[in-house]
Chimera marker file (.cmm) of the C-alpha trace (Angstrom):
<marker_set name="trace">
<marker id="1" x="-139.910" y="-13.237" z="113.345" r="1" g="1" b="0" radius="0.5"/>
<marker id="2" x="-142.542" y="-13.535" z="110.266" r="1" g="1" b="0" radius="0.5"/>
<marker id="3" x="-145.942" y="-12.759" z="110.541" r="1" g="1" b="0" radius="0.5"/>
<marker id="4" x="-148.524" y="-15.182" z="109.444" r="1" g="1" b="0" radius="0.5"/>
<marker id="5" x="-152.191" y="-14.336" z="108.612" r="1" g="1" b="0" radius="0.5"/>
<marker id="6" x="-155.056" y="-16.507" z="110.918" r="1" g="1" b="0" radius="0.5"/>
<marker id="7" x="-158.090" y="-16.792" z="108.624" r="1" g="1" b="0" radius="0.5"/>
<marker id="8" x="-161.203" y="-18.819" z="108.871" r="1" g="1" b="0" radius="0.5"/>
<marker id="9" x="-164.597" y="-19.260" z="106.908" r="1" g="1" b="0" radius="0.5"/>
<marker id="10" x="-165.923" y="-20.564" z="110.672" r="1" g="1" b="0" radius="0.5"/>
<marker id="11" x="-165.346" y="-17.350" z="112.153" r="1" g="1" b="0" radius="0.5"/>
<marker id="12" x="-167.012" y="-13.814" z="110.285" r="1" g="1" b="0" radius="0.5"/>
<marker id="13" x="-164.844" y="-12.066" z="107.824" r="1" g="1" b="0" radius="0.5"/>
<marker id="14" x="-163.169" y="-8.966" z="108.335" r="1" g="1" b="0" radius="0.5"/>
<marker id="15" x="-165.513" y="-5.870" z="107.457" r="1" g="1" b="0" radius="0.5"/>
<marker id="16" x="-162.357" y="-3.506" z="107.915" r="1" g="1" b="0" radius="0.5"/>
<marker id="17" x="-158.752" y="-3.785" z="106.818" r="1" g="1" b="0" radius="0.5"/>
<marker id="18" x="-157.778" y="-5.974" z="109.416" r="1" g="1" b="0" radius="0.5"/>
<marker id="19" x="-157.176" y="-9.498" z="109.661" r="1" g="1" b="0" radius="0.5"/>
<marker id="20" x="-158.923" y="-11.948" z="112.174" r="1" g="1" b="0" radius="0.5"/>
<marker id="21" x="-155.881" y="-12.812" z="113.785" r="1" g="1" b="0" radius="0.5"/>
<marker id="22" x="-152.025" y="-12.588" z="112.937" r="1" g="1" b="0" radius="0.5"/>
<marker id="23" x="-149.219" y="-14.813" z="114.408" r="1" g="1" b="0" radius="0.5"/>
<marker id="24" x="-146.418" y="-13.976" z="115.511" r="1" g="1" b="0" radius="0.5"/>
<marker id="25" x="-143.801" y="-16.900" z="116.708" r="1" g="1" b="0" radius="0.5"/>
<marker id="26" x="-145.934" y="-18.260" z="119.327" r="1" g="1" b="0" radius="0.5"/>
<marker id="27" x="-148.295" y="-15.631" z="120.064" r="1" g="1" b="0" radius="0.5"/>
<marker id="28" x="-151.407" y="-14.954" z="118.159" r="1" g="1" b="0" radius="0.5"/>
<marker id="29" x="-153.059" y="-11.502" z="118.415" r="1" g="1" b="0" radius="0.5"/>
<marker id="30" x="-156.996" y="-11.924" z="117.926" r="1" g="1" b="0" radius="0.5"/>
<marker id="31" x="-158.791" y="-8.832" z="116.430" r="1" g="1" b="0" radius="0.5"/>
<marker id="32" x="-161.954" y="-8.312" z="118.098" r="1" g="1" b="0" radius="0.5"/>
<marker id="33" x="-165.379" y="-10.928" z="117.428" r="1" g="1" b="0" radius="0.5"/>
<marker id="34" x="-168.776" y="-9.014" z="117.686" r="1" g="1" b="0" radius="0.5"/>
<marker id="35" x="-171.779" y="-11.254" z="117.847" r="1" g="1" b="0" radius="0.5"/>
<marker id="36" x="-171.818" y="-11.848" z="113.580" r="1" g="1" b="0" radius="0.5"/>
<marker id="37" x="-173.137" y="-14.845" z="112.507" r="1" g="1" b="0" radius="0.5"/>
<marker id="38" x="-169.980" y="-16.383" z="110.006" r="1" g="1" b="0" radius="0.5"/>
<marker id="39" x="-172.661" y="-17.510" z="107.228" r="1" g="1" b="0" radius="0.5"/>
<marker id="40" x="-175.095" y="-14.797" z="106.601" r="1" g="1" b="0" radius="0.5"/>
<marker id="41" x="-172.263" y="-11.848" z="108.490" r="1" g="1" b="0" radius="0.5"/>
<marker id="42" x="-175.603" y="-10.412" z="110.097" r="1" g="1" b="0" radius="0.5"/>
<marker id="43" x="-176.026" y="-9.623" z="114.162" r="1" g="1" b="0" radius="0.5"/>
<marker id="44" x="-177.600" y="-12.657" z="115.884" r="1" g="1" b="0" radius="0.5"/>
<marker id="45" x="-180.863" y="-12.422" z="117.163" r="1" g="1" b="0" radius="0.5"/>
<marker id="46" x="-181.320" y="-12.148" z="120.978" r="1" g="1" b="0" radius="0.5"/>
<marker id="47" x="-180.032" y="-10.372" z="123.800" r="1" g="1" b="0" radius="0.5"/>
<marker id="48" x="-176.697" y="-9.775" z="125.273" r="1" g="1" b="0" radius="0.5"/>
<marker id="49" x="-176.550" y="-13.747" z="126.283" r="1" g="1" b="0" radius="0.5"/>
<marker id="50" x="-176.950" y="-14.453" z="122.851" r="1" g="1" b="0" radius="0.5"/>
<marker id="51" x="-174.469" y="-12.247" z="121.820" r="1" g="1" b="0" radius="0.5"/>
<marker id="52" x="-171.801" y="-12.688" z="124.174" r="1" g="1" b="0" radius="0.5"/>
<marker id="53" x="-172.357" y="-16.492" z="123.089" r="1" g="1" b="0" radius="0.5"/>
<marker id="54" x="-171.641" y="-15.752" z="119.525" r="1" g="1" b="0" radius="0.5"/>
<marker id="55" x="-168.781" y="-13.357" z="120.061" r="1" g="1" b="0" radius="0.5"/>
<marker id="56" x="-166.957" y="-16.417" z="121.987" r="1" g="1" b="0" radius="0.5"/>
<marker id="57" x="-168.066" y="-19.212" z="119.177" r="1" g="1" b="0" radius="0.5"/>
<marker id="58" x="-166.392" y="-16.935" z="117.082" r="1" g="1" b="0" radius="0.5"/>
<marker id="59" x="-163.295" y="-16.661" z="119.139" r="1" g="1" b="0" radius="0.5"/>
<marker id="60" x="-163.040" y="-20.207" z="119.254" r="1" g="1" b="0" radius="0.5"/>
<marker id="61" x="-163.791" y="-20.478" z="115.831" r="1" g="1" b="0" radius="0.5"/>
<marker id="62" x="-160.288" y="-18.383" z="115.139" r="1" g="1" b="0" radius="0.5"/>
<marker id="63" x="-158.175" y="-19.777" z="117.915" r="1" g="1" b="0" radius="0.5"/>
<marker id="64" x="-158.693" y="-23.270" z="116.642" r="1" g="1" b="0" radius="0.5"/>
<marker id="65" x="-157.710" y="-22.252" z="112.860" r="1" g="1" b="0" radius="0.5"/>
<marker id="66" x="-154.084" y="-20.661" z="114.648" r="1" g="1" b="0" radius="0.5"/>
<marker id="67" x="-153.304" y="-24.084" z="116.102" r="1" g="1" b="0" radius="0.5"/>
<marker id="68" x="-155.095" y="-23.605" z="119.714" r="1" g="1" b="0" radius="0.5"/>
<marker id="69" x="-158.626" y="-22.912" z="121.434" r="1" g="1" b="0" radius="0.5"/>
<marker id="70" x="-159.533" y="-20.611" z="123.773" r="1" g="1" b="0" radius="0.5"/>
<marker id="71" x="-157.681" y="-22.041" z="127.030" r="1" g="1" b="0" radius="0.5"/>
<marker id="72" x="-154.755" y="-20.976" z="125.130" r="1" g="1" b="0" radius="0.5"/>
<marker id="73" x="-156.065" y="-16.950" z="125.355" r="1" g="1" b="0" radius="0.5"/>
<marker id="74" x="-153.623" y="-15.194" z="128.051" r="1" g="1" b="0" radius="0.5"/>
<marker id="75" x="-155.255" y="-11.765" z="127.785" r="1" g="1" b="0" radius="0.5"/>
<marker id="76" x="-158.837" y="-10.537" z="126.837" r="1" g="1" b="0" radius="0.5"/>
<marker id="77" x="-160.367" y="-7.061" z="126.522" r="1" g="1" b="0" radius="0.5"/>
<marker id="78" x="-164.085" y="-7.229" z="126.571" r="1" g="1" b="0" radius="0.5"/>
<marker id="79" x="-165.723" y="-3.896" z="125.289" r="1" g="1" b="0" radius="0.5"/>
<marker id="80" x="-169.460" y="-3.614" z="126.703" r="1" g="1" b="0" radius="0.5"/>
<marker id="81" x="-172.165" y="-0.938" z="125.712" r="1" g="1" b="0" radius="0.5"/>
<marker id="82" x="-173.623" y="-1.618" z="129.189" r="1" g="1" b="0" radius="0.5"/>
<marker id="83" x="-171.507" y="-1.871" z="132.071" r="1" g="1" b="0" radius="0.5"/>
<marker id="84" x="-175.476" y="-3.605" z="133.749" r="1" g="1" b="0" radius="0.5"/>
<marker id="85" x="-174.325" y="-6.701" z="131.585" r="1" g="1" b="0" radius="0.5"/>
<marker id="86" x="-170.972" y="-7.540" z="133.465" r="1" g="1" b="0" radius="0.5"/>
<marker id="87" x="-172.227" y="-10.217" z="135.565" r="1" g="1" b="0" radius="0.5"/>
<marker id="88" x="-173.920" y="-11.631" z="131.865" r="1" g="1" b="0" radius="0.5"/>
<marker id="89" x="-170.555" y="-11.619" z="130.128" r="1" g="1" b="0" radius="0.5"/>
<marker id="90" x="-168.761" y="-13.406" z="133.477" r="1" g="1" b="0" radius="0.5"/>
<marker id="91" x="-171.224" y="-15.886" z="133.368" r="1" g="1" b="0" radius="0.5"/>
<marker id="92" x="-170.807" y="-16.570" z="129.599" r="1" g="1" b="0" radius="0.5"/>
<marker id="93" x="-167.201" y="-16.264" z="129.967" r="1" g="1" b="0" radius="0.5"/>
<marker id="94" x="-166.857" y="-19.272" z="132.579" r="1" g="1" b="0" radius="0.5"/>
<marker id="95" x="-169.106" y="-21.362" z="130.253" r="1" g="1" b="0" radius="0.5"/>
<marker id="96" x="-166.048" y="-21.129" z="127.712" r="1" g="1" b="0" radius="0.5"/>
<marker id="97" x="-163.481" y="-21.347" z="130.033" r="1" g="1" b="0" radius="0.5"/>
<marker id="98" x="-161.837" y="-23.157" z="133.260" r="1" g="1" b="0" radius="0.5"/>
<marker id="99" x="-159.182" y="-21.754" z="135.624" r="1" g="1" b="0" radius="0.5"/>
<marker id="100" x="-157.280" y="-20.468" z="135.756" r="1" g="1" b="0" radius="0.5"/>
<marker id="101" x="-159.202" y="-17.741" z="134.001" r="1" g="1" b="0" radius="0.5"/>
<marker id="102" x="-156.730" y="-15.695" z="131.208" r="1" g="1" b="0" radius="0.5"/>
<marker id="103" x="-155.806" y="-12.076" z="132.698" r="1" g="1" b="0" radius="0.5"/>
<marker id="104" x="-158.498" y="-9.590" z="131.091" r="1" g="1" b="0" radius="0.5"/>
<marker id="105" x="-160.089" y="-5.728" z="130.942" r="1" g="1" b="0" radius="0.5"/>
<marker id="106" x="-164.041" y="-4.995" z="130.968" r="1" g="1" b="0" radius="0.5"/>
<marker id="107" x="-164.307" y="-1.451" z="128.912" r="1" g="1" b="0" radius="0.5"/>
<marker id="108" x="-167.554" y="0.512" z="128.786" r="1" g="1" b="0" radius="0.5"/>
<marker id="109" x="-168.241" y="1.849" z="125.366" r="1" g="1" b="0" radius="0.5"/>
<marker id="110" x="-170.214" y="3.980" z="124.051" r="1" g="1" b="0" radius="0.5"/>
<marker id="111" x="-170.936" y="1.792" z="120.423" r="1" g="1" b="0" radius="0.5"/>
<marker id="112" x="-169.814" y="-0.826" z="118.608" r="1" g="1" b="0" radius="0.5"/>
<marker id="113" x="-169.850" y="-1.862" z="115.022" r="1" g="1" b="0" radius="0.5"/>
<marker id="114" x="-173.094" y="-2.640" z="113.320" r="1" g="1" b="0" radius="0.5"/>
<marker id="115" x="-174.836" y="-2.423" z="116.695" r="1" g="1" b="0" radius="0.5"/>
<marker id="116" x="-173.269" y="-4.917" z="118.919" r="1" g="1" b="0" radius="0.5"/>
<marker id="117" x="-173.478" y="-4.985" z="122.514" r="1" g="1" b="0" radius="0.5"/>
<marker id="118" x="-170.377" y="-6.632" z="123.222" r="1" g="1" b="0" radius="0.5"/>
<marker id="119" x="-166.837" y="-6.939" z="121.148" r="1" g="1" b="0" radius="0.5"/>
<marker id="120" x="-163.718" y="-9.244" z="122.500" r="1" g="1" b="0" radius="0.5"/>
<marker id="121" x="-160.168" y="-9.507" z="121.159" r="1" g="1" b="0" radius="0.5"/>
<marker id="122" x="-157.459" y="-11.327" z="122.545" r="1" g="1" b="0" radius="0.5"/>
<marker id="123" x="-153.694" y="-12.806" z="123.207" r="1" g="1" b="0" radius="0.5"/>
<marker id="124" x="-153.330" y="-16.199" z="122.382" r="1" g="1" b="0" radius="0.5"/>
<marker id="125" x="-150.036" y="-17.956" z="123.334" r="1" g="1" b="0" radius="0.5"/>
<marker id="126" x="-149.428" y="-21.098" z="121.296" r="1" g="1" b="0" radius="0.5"/>
<marker id="127" x="-145.861" y="-21.378" z="123.907" r="1" g="1" b="0" radius="0.5"/>
<marker id="128" x="-146.540" y="-25.047" z="125.795" r="1" g="1" b="0" radius="0.5"/>
<link id1="1" id2="2" r="1" g="1" b="0" radius="0.2"/>
<link id1="2" id2="3" r="1" g="1" b="0" radius="0.2"/>
<link id1="3" id2="4" r="1" g="1" b="0" radius="0.2"/>
<link id1="4" id2="5" r="1" g="1" b="0" radius="0.2"/>
<link id1="5" id2="6" r="1" g="1" b="0" radius="0.2"/>
<link id1="6" id2="7" r="1" g="1" b="0" radius="0.2"/>
<link id1="7" id2="8" r="1" g="1" b="0" radius="0.2"/>
<link id1="8" id2="9" r="1" g="1" b="0" radius="0.2"/>
<link id1="9" id2="10" r="1" g="1" b="0" radius="0.2"/>
<link id1="10" id2="11" r="1" g="1" b="0" radius="0.2"/>
<link id1="11" id2="12" r="1" g="1" b="0" radius="0.2"/>
<link id1="12" id2="13" r="1" g="1" b="0" radius="0.2"/>
<link id1="13" id2="14" r="1" g="1" b="0" radius="0.2"/>
<link id1="14" id2="15" r="1" g="1" b="0" radius="0.2"/>
<link id1="15" id2="16" r="1" g="1" b="0" radius="0.2"/>
<link id1="16" id2="17" r="1" g="1" b="0" radius="0.2"/>
<link id1="17" id2="18" r="1" g="1" b="0" radius="0.2"/>
<link id1="18" id2="19" r="1" g="1" b="0" radius="0.2"/>
<link id1="19" id2="20" r="1" g="1" b="0" radius="0.2"/>
<link id1="20" id2="21" r="1" g="1" b="0" radius="0.2"/>
<link id1="21" id2="22" r="1" g="1" b="0" radius="0.2"/>
<link id1="22" id2="23" r="1" g="1" b="0" radius="0.2"/>
<link id1="23" id2="24" r="1" g="1" b="0" radius="0.2"/>
<link id1="24" id2="25" r="1" g="1" b="0" radius="0.2"/>
<link id1="25" id2="26" r="1" g="1" b="0" radius="0.2"/>
<link id1="26" id2="27" r="1" g="1" b="0" radius="0.2"/>
<link id1="27" id2="28" r="1" g="1" b="0" radius="0.2"/>
<link id1="28" id2="29" r="1" g="1" b="0" radius="0.2"/>
<link id1="29" id2="30" r="1" g="1" b="0" radius="0.2"/>
<link id1="30" id2="31" r="1" g="1" b="0" radius="0.2"/>
<link id1="31" id2="32" r="1" g="1" b="0" radius="0.2"/>
<link id1="32" id2="33" r="1" g="1" b="0" radius="0.2"/>
<link id1="33" id2="34" r="1" g="1" b="0" radius="0.2"/>
<link id1="34" id2="35" r="1" g="1" b="0" radius="0.2"/>
<link id1="35" id2="36" r="1" g="1" b="0" radius="0.2"/>
<link id1="36" id2="37" r="1" g="1" b="0" radius="0.2"/>
<link id1="37" id2="38" r="1" g="1" b="0" radius="0.2"/>
<link id1="38" id2="39" r="1" g="1" b="0" radius="0.2"/>
<link id1="39" id2="40" r="1" g="1" b="0" radius="0.2"/>
<link id1="40" id2="41" r="1" g="1" b="0" radius="0.2"/>
<link id1="41" id2="42" r="1" g="1" b="0" radius="0.2"/>
<link id1="42" id2="43" r="1" g="1" b="0" radius="0.2"/>
<link id1="43" id2="44" r="1" g="1" b="0" radius="0.2"/>
<link id1="44" id2="45" r="1" g="1" b="0" radius="0.2"/>
<link id1="45" id2="46" r="1" g="1" b="0" radius="0.2"/>
<link id1="46" id2="47" r="1" g="1" b="0" radius="0.2"/>
<link id1="47" id2="48" r="1" g="1" b="0" radius="0.2"/>
<link id1="48" id2="49" r="1" g="1" b="0" radius="0.2"/>
<link id1="49" id2="50" r="1" g="1" b="0" radius="0.2"/>
<link id1="50" id2="51" r="1" g="1" b="0" radius="0.2"/>
<link id1="51" id2="52" r="1" g="1" b="0" radius="0.2"/>
<link id1="52" id2="53" r="1" g="1" b="0" radius="0.2"/>
<link id1="53" id2="54" r="1" g="1" b="0" radius="0.2"/>
<link id1="54" id2="55" r="1" g="1" b="0" radius="0.2"/>
<link id1="55" id2="56" r="1" g="1" b="0" radius="0.2"/>
<link id1="56" id2="57" r="1" g="1" b="0" radius="0.2"/>
<link id1="57" id2="58" r="1" g="1" b="0" radius="0.2"/>
<link id1="58" id2="59" r="1" g="1" b="0" radius="0.2"/>
<link id1="59" id2="60" r="1" g="1" b="0" radius="0.2"/>
<link id1="60" id2="61" r="1" g="1" b="0" radius="0.2"/>
<link id1="61" id2="62" r="1" g="1" b="0" radius="0.2"/>
<link id1="62" id2="63" r="1" g="1" b="0" radius="0.2"/>
<link id1="63" id2="64" r="1" g="1" b="0" radius="0.2"/>
<link id1="64" id2="65" r="1" g="1" b="0" radius="0.2"/>
<link id1="65" id2="66" r="1" g="1" b="0" radius="0.2"/>
<link id1="66" id2="67" r="1" g="1" b="0" radius="0.2"/>
<link id1="67" id2="68" r="1" g="1" b="0" radius="0.2"/>
<link id1="68" id2="69" r="1" g="1" b="0" radius="0.2"/>
<link id1="69" id2="70" r="1" g="1" b="0" radius="0.2"/>
<link id1="70" id2="71" r="1" g="1" b="0" radius="0.2"/>
<link id1="71" id2="72" r="1" g="1" b="0" radius="0.2"/>
<link id1="72" id2="73" r="1" g="1" b="0" radius="0.2"/>
<link id1="73" id2="74" r="1" g="1" b="0" radius="0.2"/>
<link id1="74" id2="75" r="1" g="1" b="0" radius="0.2"/>
<link id1="75" id2="76" r="1" g="1" b="0" radius="0.2"/>
<link id1="76" id2="77" r="1" g="1" b="0" radius="0.2"/>
<link id1="77" id2="78" r="1" g="1" b="0" radius="0.2"/>
<link id1="78" id2="79" r="1" g="1" b="0" radius="0.2"/>
<link id1="79" id2="80" r="1" g="1" b="0" radius="0.2"/>
<link id1="80" id2="81" r="1" g="1" b="0" radius="0.2"/>
<link id1="81" id2="82" r="1" g="1" b="0" radius="0.2"/>
<link id1="82" id2="83" r="1" g="1" b="0" radius="0.2"/>
<link id1="83" id2="84" r="1" g="1" b="0" radius="0.2"/>
<link id1="84" id2="85" r="1" g="1" b="0" radius="0.2"/>
<link id1="85" id2="86" r="1" g="1" b="0" radius="0.2"/>
<link id1="86" id2="87" r="1" g="1" b="0" radius="0.2"/>
<link id1="87" id2="88" r="1" g="1" b="0" radius="0.2"/>
<link id1="88" id2="89" r="1" g="1" b="0" radius="0.2"/>
<link id1="89" id2="90" r="1" g="1" b="0" radius="0.2"/>
<link id1="90" id2="91" r="1" g="1" b="0" radius="0.2"/>
<link id1="91" id2="92" r="1" g="1" b="0" radius="0.2"/>
<link id1="92" id2="93" r="1" g="1" b="0" radius="0.2"/>
<link id1="93" id2="94" r="1" g="1" b="0" radius="0.2"/>
<link id1="94" id2="95" r="1" g="1" b="0" radius="0.2"/>
<link id1="95" id2="96" r="1" g="1" b="0" radius="0.2"/>
<link id1="96" id2="97" r="1" g="1" b="0" radius="0.2"/>
<link id1="97" id2="98" r="1" g="1" b="0" radius="0.2"/>
<link id1="98" id2="99" r="1" g="1" b="0" radius="0.2"/>
<link id1="99" id2="100" r="1" g="1" b="0" radius="0.2"/>
<link id1="100" id2="101" r="1" g="1" b="0" radius="0.2"/>
<link id1="101" id2="102" r="1" g="1" b="0" radius="0.2"/>
<link id1="102" id2="103" r="1" g="1" b="0" radius="0.2"/>
<link id1="103" id2="104" r="1" g="1" b="0" radius="0.2"/>
<link id1="104" id2="105" r="1" g="1" b="0" radius="0.2"/>
<link id1="105" id2="106" r="1" g="1" b="0" radius="0.2"/>
<link id1="106" id2="107" r="1" g="1" b="0" radius="0.2"/>
<link id1="107" id2="108" r="1" g="1" b="0" radius="0.2"/>
<link id1="108" id2="109" r="1" g="1" b="0" radius="0.2"/>
<link id1="109" id2="110" r="1" g="1" b="0" radius="0.2"/>
<link id1="110" id2="111" r="1" g="1" b="0" radius="0.2"/>
<link id1="111" id2="112" r="1" g="1" b="0" radius="0.2"/>
<link id1="112" id2="113" r="1" g="1" b="0" radius="0.2"/>
<link id1="113" id2="114" r="1" g="1" b="0" radius="0.2"/>
<link id1="114" id2="115" r="1" g="1" b="0" radius="0.2"/>
<link id1="115" id2="116" r="1" g="1" b="0" radius="0.2"/>
<link id1="116" id2="117" r="1" g="1" b="0" radius="0.2"/>
<link id1="117" id2="118" r="1" g="1" b="0" radius="0.2"/>
<link id1="118" id2="119" r="1" g="1" b="0" radius="0.2"/>
<link id1="119" id2="120" r="1" g="1" b="0" radius="0.2"/>
<link id1="120" id2="121" r="1" g="1" b="0" radius="0.2"/>
<link id1="121" id2="122" r="1" g="1" b="0" radius="0.2"/>
<link id1="122" id2="123" r="1" g="1" b="0" radius="0.2"/>
<link id1="123" id2="124" r="1" g="1" b="0" radius="0.2"/>
<link id1="124" id2="125" r="1" g="1" b="0" radius="0.2"/>
<link id1="125" id2="126" r="1" g="1" b="0" radius="0.2"/>
<link id1="126" id2="127" r="1" g="1" b="0" radius="0.2"/>
<link id1="127" id2="128" r="1" g="1" b="0" radius="0.2"/>
</marker_set>
């Protein structure tokens, strides 16, 4: 199968040697998003809740560029620098997703790029 690179100006540009997403067949592999403002490429101001919202908005933009939406995500991996934010990320996720929710992992990490408090990556399925 051929690979299609997904890019949108509505989400932050890659800050390294990677694509925002790669589509192979009906599966789209979404690179990790951190809470960068797509226009300024700076971390959004505010606390964890603000950062989590921006990450979901960035993911939504990439999903739409690929021809889907957040509801088409089959799997999410959430990286948190402080697992005390687990309940807050759950609340934010429920604002962006409806049941049935995607499969998910939440992983505590020591640090994330640019001092972000959260990063989320996922797998999008465009198969009907």
